[in-house]
DSSP file (Angstrom, degrees, kcal/mol; ACC not computed):
  #  RESIDUE AA STRUCTURE BP1 BP2  ACC     N-H-->O    O-->H-N    N-H-->O    O-->H-N    TCO  KAPPA ALPHA  PHI   PSI    X-CA   Y-CA   Z-CA
    1    1 A X              0   0    0      0, 0.0     2,-0.4     0, 0.0    13,-0.2   0.000 360.0 360.0 360.0 135.5   11.0   26.3   -0.3
    2    2 A X  E     -A   13   0A   0     11,-0.7    11,-3.3     2,-0.0     2,-0.4  -0.652 360.0-161.4 -81.2 131.4   10.5   24.2    2.8
    3    3 A X  E     -A   12   0A   0     -2,-0.4     2,-0.5     9,-0.2     9,-0.2  -0.935   7.6-161.8-119.5 140.5   13.6   22.2    3.7
    4    4 A X  E     -A   11   0A   0      7,-2.6     7,-2.9    -2,-0.4     2,-0.4  -0.981  20.9-128.8-120.9 127.0   13.8   19.1    6.0
    5    5 A X  E     +A   10   0A   0     -2,-0.5     2,-0.3     5,-0.2     5,-0.2  -0.617  35.8 169.7 -76.5 127.3   17.1   18.0    7.5
    6    6 A X  E >   -A    9   0A   0      3,-2.4     3,-2.1    -2,-0.4     2,-0.1  -0.924  46.7 -78.9-131.0 157.9   17.8   14.4    6.9
    7    7 A X  T 3  S+     0   0    0     -2,-0.3     3,-0.0     1,-0.3     0, 0.0  -0.378 119.4  17.8 -58.4 126.5   21.0   12.3    7.4
    8    8 A X  T 3  S-     0   0    0     -2,-0.1     2,-0.3     1,-0.1    -1,-0.3   0.517 131.7 -24.8  91.9   5.1   23.4   13.1    4.6
    9    9 A X  E <  S-A    6   0A   0     -3,-2.1    -3,-2.4     2,-0.0     2,-0.4  -0.994  78.6 -60.3 157.3-162.4   21.8   16.3    3.4
   10   10 A X  E     -A    5   0A   0     -2,-0.3     2,-0.5    -5,-0.2    -5,-0.2  -0.987  34.8-144.5-125.9 129.6   18.7   18.4    3.1
   11   11 A X  E     -A    4   0A   0     -7,-2.9    -7,-2.6    -2,-0.4     2,-0.5  -0.817  14.9-143.0 -93.8 129.5   15.4   17.3    1.4
   12   12 A X  E     -A    3   0A   0     -2,-0.5     2,-0.4    -9,-0.2    -9,-0.2  -0.803  17.9-177.7 -94.6 129.4   13.6   20.1   -0.4
   13   13 A X  E  >  +A    2   0A   0    -11,-3.3     4,-1.0    -2,-0.5   -11,-0.7  -0.750   8.2 173.0-128.0  83.6    9.8   19.9   -0.2
   14   14 A X  H  > S+     0   0    0     -2,-0.4     4,-0.9     1,-0.2     3,-0.2   0.843  81.5  51.0 -63.4 -32.6    8.3   22.8   -2.2
   15   15 A X  H  > S+     0   0    0      1,-0.2     4,-2.0     2,-0.2    -1,-0.2   0.800  99.2  65.0 -74.1 -28.0    4.8   21.5   -1.8
   16   16 A X  H  > S+     0   0    0     -3,-0.5     4,-2.5     1,-0.2     5,-0.2   0.877  97.3  55.0 -64.2 -38.0    5.1   21.2    2.0
   17   17 A X  H  X S+     0   0    0     -4,-1.0     4,-2.6     1,-0.2     5,-0.2   0.926 109.4  47.2 -61.3 -44.4    5.4   24.9    2.4
   18   18 A X  H  X S+     0   0    0     -4,-0.9     4,-2.6     1,-0.2    -1,-0.2   0.881 111.2  51.7 -65.2 -37.8    2.2   25.5    0.6
   19   19 A X  H  X S+     0   0    0     -4,-2.0     4,-2.2     2,-0.2    -2,-0.2   0.918 112.6  44.6 -65.8 -42.6    0.4   22.8    2.6
   20   20 A X  H  X S+     0   0    0     -4,-2.5     4,-2.1     2,-0.2    -2,-0.2   0.931 115.7  46.7 -66.9 -45.5    1.5   24.3    5.9
   21   21 A X  H  X S+     0   0    0     -4,-2.6     4,-2.2    -5,-0.2    -2,-0.2   0.901 112.8  50.8 -63.6 -40.1    0.7   27.9    4.8
   22   22 A X  H  X S+     0   0    0     -4,-2.6     4,-2.6    -5,-0.2    -1,-0.2   0.893 107.9  51.9 -64.4 -40.5   -2.7   26.7    3.5
   23   23 A X  H  X S+     0   0    0     -4,-2.2     4,-2.6     2,-0.2    -1,-0.2   0.902 109.5  50.4 -63.1 -40.5   -3.5   24.9    6.7
   24   24 A X  H  X S+     0   0    0     -4,-2.1     4,-2.4     2,-0.2    -2,-0.2   0.917 111.3  48.0 -63.7 -42.7   -2.7   28.1    8.7
   25   25 A X  H  X S+     0   0    0     -4,-2.2     4,-2.5     2,-0.2    -2,-0.2   0.900 111.0  51.7 -63.5 -40.1   -5.0   30.2    6.3
   26   26 A X  H  X S+     0   0    0     -4,-2.6     4,-2.4     2,-0.2    -2,-0.2   0.938 111.4  46.2 -62.0 -46.8   -7.7   27.6    6.7
   27   27 A X  H  X S+     0   0    0     -4,-2.6     4,-2.8     1,-0.2    -2,-0.2   0.900 111.5  52.2 -62.5 -40.7   -7.5   27.7   10.5
   28   28 A X  H  X S+     0   0    0     -4,-2.4     4,-2.2     1,-0.2     6,-0.3   0.921 110.3  48.8 -61.9 -42.8   -7.5   31.5   10.4
   29   29 A X  H  X>S+     0   0    0     -4,-2.5     5,-1.5     1,-0.2     4,-1.2   0.900 112.5  47.5 -63.4 -41.4  -10.6   31.5    8.3
   30   30 A X  H  <5S+     0   0    0     -4,-2.4    -2,-0.2     3,-0.2    -1,-0.2   0.907 112.5  49.7 -65.4 -41.2  -12.4   29.1   10.6
   31   31 A X  H  <5S+     0   0    0     -4,-2.8    -2,-0.2     1,-0.2    -1,-0.2   0.867 119.6  36.0 -67.2 -36.6  -11.4   31.1   13.7
   32   32 A X  H  <5S-     0   0    0     -4,-2.2    -1,-0.2    -5,-0.2    -2,-0.2   0.552 108.2-118.8 -94.7  -7.7  -12.6   34.4   12.2
   33   33 A X  T  <5 +     0   0    0     -4,-1.2     2,-1.0     1,-0.2    -3,-0.2   0.678  63.9 146.2  78.7  17.0  -15.6   32.9   10.4
   34   34 A X     >< -     0   0    0     -5,-1.5     4,-2.0    -6,-0.3    -1,-0.2  -0.767  28.6-174.0 -93.0 100.2  -14.2   34.1    7.0
   35   35 A X  H  > S+     0   0    0     -2,-1.0     4,-2.6     1,-0.2     5,-0.2   0.841  83.1  58.2 -62.8 -34.0  -15.2   31.5    4.4
   36   36 A X  H  > S+     0   0    0      2,-0.2     4,-2.3     1,-0.2    -1,-0.2   0.929 108.3  44.7 -62.4 -46.0  -13.1   33.2    1.7
   37   37 A X  H  > S+     0   0    0      2,-0.2     4,-2.1     1,-0.2    -1,-0.2   0.891 112.8  52.4 -65.2 -39.8   -9.9   32.8    3.8
   38   38 A X  H  X S+     0   0    0     -4,-2.0     4,-2.0     2,-0.2    -2,-0.2   0.918 111.7  45.1 -62.5 -44.8  -10.8   29.2    4.7
   39   39 A X  H  X S+     0   0    0     -4,-2.6     4,-2.4     2,-0.2    -2,-0.2   0.869 110.0  55.0 -69.0 -36.1  -11.3   28.3    1.0
   40   40 A X  H  X S+     0   0    0     -4,-2.3     4,-2.3    -5,-0.2    -1,-0.2   0.903 108.4  49.9 -62.0 -40.4   -8.1   30.1    0.0
   41   41 A X  H  X S+     0   0    0     -4,-2.1     4,-2.1     2,-0.2    -2,-0.2   0.909 110.1  49.2 -64.4 -42.9   -6.3   27.9    2.6
   42   42 A X  H  X S+     0   0    0     -4,-2.0     4,-2.0     1,-0.2    -2,-0.2   0.902 111.0  50.5 -63.9 -39.8   -7.8   24.7    1.2
   43   43 A X  H  X S+     0   0    0     -4,-2.4     4,-2.1     1,-0.2    -2,-0.2   0.903 109.2  50.9 -64.1 -41.0   -6.9   25.7   -2.3
   44   44 A X  H  X S+     0   0    0     -4,-2.3     4,-2.1     1,-0.2    -1,-0.2   0.886 108.3  52.7 -65.1 -37.4   -3.3   26.4   -1.3
   45   45 A X  H  X S+     0   0    0     -4,-2.1     4,-2.1     1,-0.2    -1,-0.2   0.919 109.3  48.8 -62.4 -43.0   -3.1   23.0    0.4
   46   46 A X  H  X S+     0   0    0     -4,-2.0     4,-2.3     1,-0.2    -1,-0.2   0.873 108.6  53.9 -65.0 -36.9   -4.3   21.3   -2.8
   47   47 A X  H  X S+     0   0    0     -4,-2.1     4,-2.2     1,-0.2    -1,-0.2   0.902 108.1  50.5 -63.3 -39.9   -1.7   23.3   -4.8
   48   48 A X  H  X S+     0   0    0     -4,-2.1     4,-2.0     2,-0.2    -2,-0.2   0.897 109.5  50.0 -63.8 -41.0    1.0   22.0   -2.4
   49   49 A X  H  X S+     0   0    0     -4,-2.1     4,-2.3     1,-0.2    -2,-0.2   0.896 109.9  51.3 -64.0 -40.0   -0.2   18.4   -2.9
   50   50 A X  H  X S+     0   0    0     -4,-2.3     4,-2.4     1,-0.2    -2,-0.2   0.891 108.1  51.9 -65.1 -39.4   -0.1   18.9   -6.7
   51   51 A X  H  X S+     0   0    0     -4,-2.2     4,-2.4     2,-0.2    -1,-0.2   0.911 109.8  49.7 -62.4 -41.6    3.5   20.2   -6.5
   52   52 A X  H  X S+     0   0    0     -4,-2.0     4,-2.6     2,-0.2    -2,-0.2   0.920 111.1  48.5 -63.5 -43.3    4.5   17.1   -4.5
   53   53 A X  H  X S+     0   0    0     -4,-2.3     4,-2.5     2,-0.2    -2,-0.2   0.896 111.4  50.1 -64.4 -39.7    2.9   14.8   -7.0
   54   54 A X  H  X S+     0   0    0     -4,-2.4     4,-2.3     2,-0.2    -1,-0.2   0.908 111.8  48.3 -64.6 -41.0    4.5   16.5   -9.9
   55   55 A X  H  X S+     0   0    0     -4,-2.4     4,-2.3     2,-0.2    -2,-0.2   0.907 111.6  49.8 -65.6 -41.2    7.9   16.3   -8.2
   56   56 A X  H  X S+     0   0    0     -4,-2.6     4,-2.3     2,-0.2    -2,-0.2   0.905 111.1  49.0 -63.5 -41.2    7.4   12.6   -7.4
   57   57 A X  H  X S+     0   0    0     -4,-2.5     4,-2.4     2,-0.2    -2,-0.2   0.908 110.2  51.5 -64.8 -41.2    6.4   11.9  -11.0
   58   58 A X  H  X S+     0   0    0     -4,-2.3     4,-2.3     1,-0.2    -2,-0.2   0.910 110.9  48.0 -61.7 -42.5    9.5   13.8  -12.2
   59   59 A X  H  X S+     0   0    0     -4,-2.3     4,-2.8     2,-0.2    -1,-0.2   0.893 109.6  53.0 -65.6 -39.5   11.7   11.7   -9.9
   60   60 A X  H  X S+     0   0    0     -4,-2.3     4,-2.5     2,-0.2    -2,-0.2   0.916 110.6  47.0 -61.7 -43.1   10.1    8.5  -11.1
   61   61 A X  H  X S+     0   0    0     -4,-2.4     4,-2.5     2,-0.2    -2,-0.2   0.927 113.0  49.2 -64.2 -44.4   10.8    9.4  -14.8
   62   62 A X  H  X S+     0   0    0     -4,-2.3     4,-2.7     1,-0.2     5,-0.2   0.923 112.4  47.5 -61.3 -44.9   14.4   10.3  -13.9
   63   63 A X  H  X S+     0   0    0     -4,-2.8     4,-2.5     1,-0.2    -1,-0.2   0.904 112.4  49.7 -64.1 -40.9   14.9    7.0  -12.0
   64   64 A X  H  X S+     0   0    0     -4,-2.5     4,-2.3    -5,-0.2    -1,-0.2   0.906 112.1  47.9 -63.7 -41.5   13.4    5.0  -14.9
   65   65 A X  H  X S+     0   0    0     -4,-2.5     4,-2.4     2,-0.2    -2,-0.2   0.928 113.1  47.1 -65.5 -45.5   15.6    6.8  -17.4
   66   66 A X  H  X S+     0   0    0     -4,-2.7     4,-1.8     1,-0.2    -2,-0.2   0.898 112.4  50.6 -63.8 -39.3   18.7    6.3  -15.4
   67   67 A X  H  X S+     0   0    0     -4,-2.5     4,-1.7    -5,-0.2    -1,-0.2   0.906 110.6  49.3 -63.5 -42.0   17.8    2.6  -14.8
   68   68 A X  H  X S+     0   0    0     -4,-2.3     4,-3.2     1,-0.2     5,-0.4   0.886 108.2  53.4 -66.4 -38.2   17.2    2.1  -18.5
   69   69 A X  H  X S+     0   0    0     -4,-2.4     4,-1.5     1,-0.2    -1,-0.2   0.883 108.6  50.2 -64.3 -37.0   20.6    3.7  -19.4
   70   70 A X  H  < S+     0   0    0     -4,-1.8    -1,-0.2    -5,-0.2    -2,-0.2   0.873 119.4  36.2 -68.6 -35.6   22.4    1.3  -17.0
   71   71 A X  H  < S+     0   0    0     -4,-1.7    -2,-0.2    -5,-0.1    -1,-0.2   0.839 121.9  42.0 -88.5 -33.8   20.7   -1.7  -18.5
   72   72 A X  H  < S-     0   0    0     -4,-3.2     2,-0.6     1,-0.3    -3,-0.2   0.697  87.2-158.3 -87.8 -19.4   20.5   -0.7  -22.2
   73   73 A X     <  +     0   0    0     -4,-1.5     2,-0.9    -5,-0.4    -1,-0.3  -0.685  67.9  27.0  81.2-123.0   24.0    0.8  -22.5
   74   74 A X        +     0   0    0     -2,-0.6     3,-0.2     1,-0.2     5,-0.1  -0.665  60.0 178.9 -83.3 106.0   24.2    3.2  -25.4
   75   75 A X  S >  S+     0   0    0     -2,-0.9     3,-0.7     1,-0.2    -1,-0.2   0.676  75.5  68.3 -80.7 -16.6   20.8    4.6  -26.1
   76   76 A X  T 3  S+     0   0    0      1,-0.3    -1,-0.2     0, 0.0     2,-0.2   0.859 116.5  22.7 -69.8 -33.5   22.0    6.8  -28.9
   77   77 A X  T 3  S-     0   0    0     -3,-0.2    -1,-0.3     2,-0.0    -3,-0.2  -0.572  84.1-178.5-130.6  69.2   22.7    3.8  -31.1
   78   78 A X    <   -     0   0    0     -3,-0.7     2,-0.1    -2,-0.2    -3,-0.1  -0.369  37.4-100.4 -69.7 148.8   20.5    1.0  -29.8
   79   79 A X        -     0   0    0     -5,-0.1     2,-0.4    -2,-0.0    -1,-0.1  -0.439  42.9-153.7 -65.6 140.8   20.9   -2.4  -31.5
   80   80 A X        -     0   0    0     -2,-0.1     2,-0.3    -3,-0.1     3,-0.0  -0.889  11.3-123.1-120.6 151.1   18.0   -3.0  -33.9
   81   81 A X        -     0   0    0     -2,-0.4     2,-0.0     1,-0.1     0, 0.0  -0.643  38.4-100.7 -87.0 146.6   16.5   -6.1  -35.2
   82   82 A X        -     0   0    0     -2,-0.3    -1,-0.1     1,-0.1     0, 0.0  -0.358  38.8-118.1 -66.0 146.8   16.4   -6.7  -39.0
   83   83 A X    >   -     0   0    0      1,-0.1     3,-1.4    -3,-0.0    -1,-0.1  -0.135  34.3 -91.6 -75.3 178.0   13.2   -5.9  -40.7
   84   84 A X  T 3  S+     0   0    0      1,-0.3    -1,-0.1     3,-0.1    -2,-0.1   0.794 126.5  44.3 -65.8 -29.4   11.1   -8.5  -42.6
   85   85 A X  T 3  S+     0   0    0      2,-0.0     2,-0.3     0, 0.0    -1,-0.3   0.270  98.5  89.8-100.2  13.1   12.8   -7.8  -45.9
   86   86 A X    <         0   0    0     -3,-1.4    -4,-0.0     1,-0.1     0, 0.0  -0.834 360.0 360.0-106.4 146.8   16.3   -7.7  -44.5
   87   87 A X              0   0    0     -2,-0.3    -1,-0.1     0, 0.0    -3,-0.1   0.488 360.0 360.0 -70.1 360.0   18.6  -10.8  -44.2
């Protein structure tokens, strides 16, 4: 996993490692004229981008859930509105 030092900790970027490795494979393929290696590098870069997007989506869901918990209070027993046949 690729790690980036930031103030206050370390950010883990699993997709970044694949993107860097893929770029290196792509360059190697271009330099040697090996189309297979070049395409493998491009595929690895796309896999890295997909991992980053999945991680971002996961973080968005987590942030939304935490935000909802702070505003809604107890989600296990949310207040409910009476139905049409209830007083």
